[in-house]
C-alpha positions, 0 to 999 in steps of 0.5 A: 500499500506504502508504494502507491500512497504518495503517487495515488495522492498526488494523483487525486490532487491533479484530478480534474473530471470524474471518469478520472476519479472513478479510475483512482477511486478503482486504484485505490481499492486494489492497492488498499489505499482506499483504508487510509483516512486523508486519499479517502477525505480527498476523494469524497471532498473532490466528489462533493465539492468540486465543480465537475464533482457527483454528490451521488457519488459522493454519498456512495462512497461514504456509505461504505465508511465505517467510521468517517473522519470529521473532515468527511463529515465537513466535506459531506455537509459542505457539498449539501449545503452548496448544492440545491439539497440544503435539507439533506445537510442538515439531515447529515449533521443531525446524523453526525451529532447522534453517532458521537461527533464533535463538530468544529469551526469548520462544520457550523458555517456550512450548517447554519448556511443550510439553515438560511436556505431553508429558512431554518430559524428554529434549527439555526437557534439549536445550532447557536445553542450547539455553538455556545455549549462547545465553545465556538461562539468566540471563533470568528468564522462560527460567529460570523456564520451565525450573524449571516444565518439570523440576518437572512432569517430576518432577526437583524437584533439577533445578528447585531447581537452576535456582531456584538460579542465577536472578540475582534470584528474583522472586514468579513463580520462588518461586511456580513452585517452591512449585507444584512441590513440590506437583505432586510430592506434596511439600507440607511441603516446599512450605510451607517454601519459601514461608516461605523466601520471606517470609524473602527479604522477597519479596511473594507475589501471589495466586497465591502464596496460593493455592498455600500453602493447597493445600499447607497442605491437603494436609499437613493443617497447620492452625496454617501454614494459619491464619498464611498465612490471617491473612497474605492478611488482612493484605495486604488480599486476604481475599476474605471482608473485600472487598465488592468484587472477589471472588477465588473462587479464593482463597476456595476454597482457603481453605475447601479449607485449613479443610475438609481440615484437619478445621476443618468449621465454620470452612470451612462458615462461610466457604463460606456467606460466598460470595457466589459459588460454583464448582464446586471450592468445592461439591466441596470441602466436600462431599468434605471432609463425605464425609472426615470421616464426615458423609455425610449432609451431604455428601449435602445439600449435593449437593442445594443444589448442584444447586439452585444450578444446579451439574451435578456432575463427577468429583469430585463423583461420586466423594465422593458415592458414597464417602458412600452407601457409608459410609451403605450408602445402596443407593438413593442409590447406585443414583440417582447410578449412574444419574445418573453413567451420563448422564454417560457418567462411569461408564466412567472407572476411578475412578468404576467403583471408586467404584460397585463399592465401593458396591455391596460395601459396601452388600450387593449383591455381584452388582451390585459384580460386573456393574460390575467386568465392565463395566470396561474398565481395572481398576487395583489399586484396583478388583481390591482393591475386590472382592476385599474386597467379596466378602470381606466379605460371605461369599463369600471363595471368589469373592474368591480366584477373582478374587485368582487371576484378576488374578495370572494374567490382569493384570501387577498386583502386590498391596499390602498391602490386598490382601491384607488382603481374601485373609487376610479371604476365607481366614478366612471359608470356613475355608481355613487352609492357603490362608492361611498360604500367602497371608501367607508369599508376602507377604512372600517374593514380593512383599516386604509386611511384615505390619501389624497388621491382617495378624496380625489376619486370621491370627489370626481364621482360625487362631481360627475354625478352632479352632487356638488356641494356634497363633493364641496363638503367632502374637499371641506372636511378632508384632513389633508390639503387638497390638490390641484387635481381634486379642485379640478374634479370638483371644477369639471363637474362645475362646468358639465352642470353649469353650476357658476355658484360653486366654481366662484366658492373654489376660484376663491380658494384657488385665489388664497392657496395660490394653486399651481397647475394649468387646468383648474384655470382653463377650467374656470374660465370656460366656466365663466365663458359658458355662463357670459361672465367675461370679467371672470374669464380675463380675471383667469387668464391674468392669474396664469399669467401673474403665476407663470402659469402656462397652459400645458400642451397636448400630444400624440405619439405614433409608434413606427417601429416595431420592437423585433424579437 
């Protein structure tokens, strides 16, 4: 056995494929080297944890070992936690404990990772107890893994407590805490932790800086973001200044920070400088243009992205479909729908909802309903998008029917946005009593406090129905200041029913409050013109001139080119 030992060990180090591994396994059996712990451990580790390994094969070897070493147990647990079998990692850990093995500081991070993947908060707490009992709570490696488990489970209080008890805070622990706050949608606190880290003179690494940039992007904190970018330059890590070793992940995080904070010109300039780009970078810049109302630019970038050889993913489609919805670009939206169907993405709830919203906003209510009916899983956003889309295009009765179906057939509770669609639907079909009942039940049943938009819908509903005095009283009782949309809704009713008295009272309020928006003054002018009160017409126009309010111009768009898939 001894004469084969060193050569087999050397071959195991050089092994690249499972075919080679299986040959070595056979040789180890025939030469009895398989009995030695070190070559056996290397064999199992390759099968369980190398990119070309085979976890099933590792398990078949493992079950044949009479008394596996702790290293082999750890290799198997690590293998399962890194693959799509975190439950198996937990089972193996429990089996190891039952057979009398004591875990070490290498065991705990893999087990805790498995707990995070299966949302095993209670299992993670049990592992925490074991860490304390075995004295590994002072081990930075185990403690950091514990912090990451609590953060992944949403318990940042426990994560922070674990962090505070780490004897010496290293960059990994700080970065894990920052990442934890980000993953729990607390980006501002993540930025604060980074600033604390600076005060403790802990030198951040590139992973730290990526996480902080993500935090700045999500909190729209451009000032801190620019400061972080300057720090990256000072550390000599700025990917846009380095000719070699371009870090595409860090570069993408910088671009994304500027893009999400609305600095599109800076983001685009940096994006154009990137010698290499990944799909995340493309999605970031496309998404930012869509988010900040430059939908045509987003669609143009998609063409550039495809020319560069990248295929869109879910995030790409969500931005592009949103851009088509913003433009009312039905033909381009249909092309994207066909493209997404090829990749079987239209079954995804978010994609389906985006398509539904695009069709509704483009005026194709029938296609929107078809997309809705084809979705197997519908969330509140899906139902709300359909209700609002139908209400927006005059299908109020259908919108209200779908609202009733949502309440009767699902466990979903409507939110404030759903009720904007419901009240808007009632307004468009003149169902005053239904609208009033929904407005009351919104608060009494669902505990939703009305916003300015809800009051606007109610004023519009009452005004369209000619119940102008009731609408006026509602405006007077509102706990929030009426906005231009509410005054316009009330004046629109005055115009329909030629009620100059209410218009006079609105005019006085508008003058006192110095309301902006050309619509209010144009409506006042038209109401007075209809009543042949020309002095008031001149006054309305003079107010616009004095306040430098210009009449909003109408515009139309024609879709000229189909976005070919």
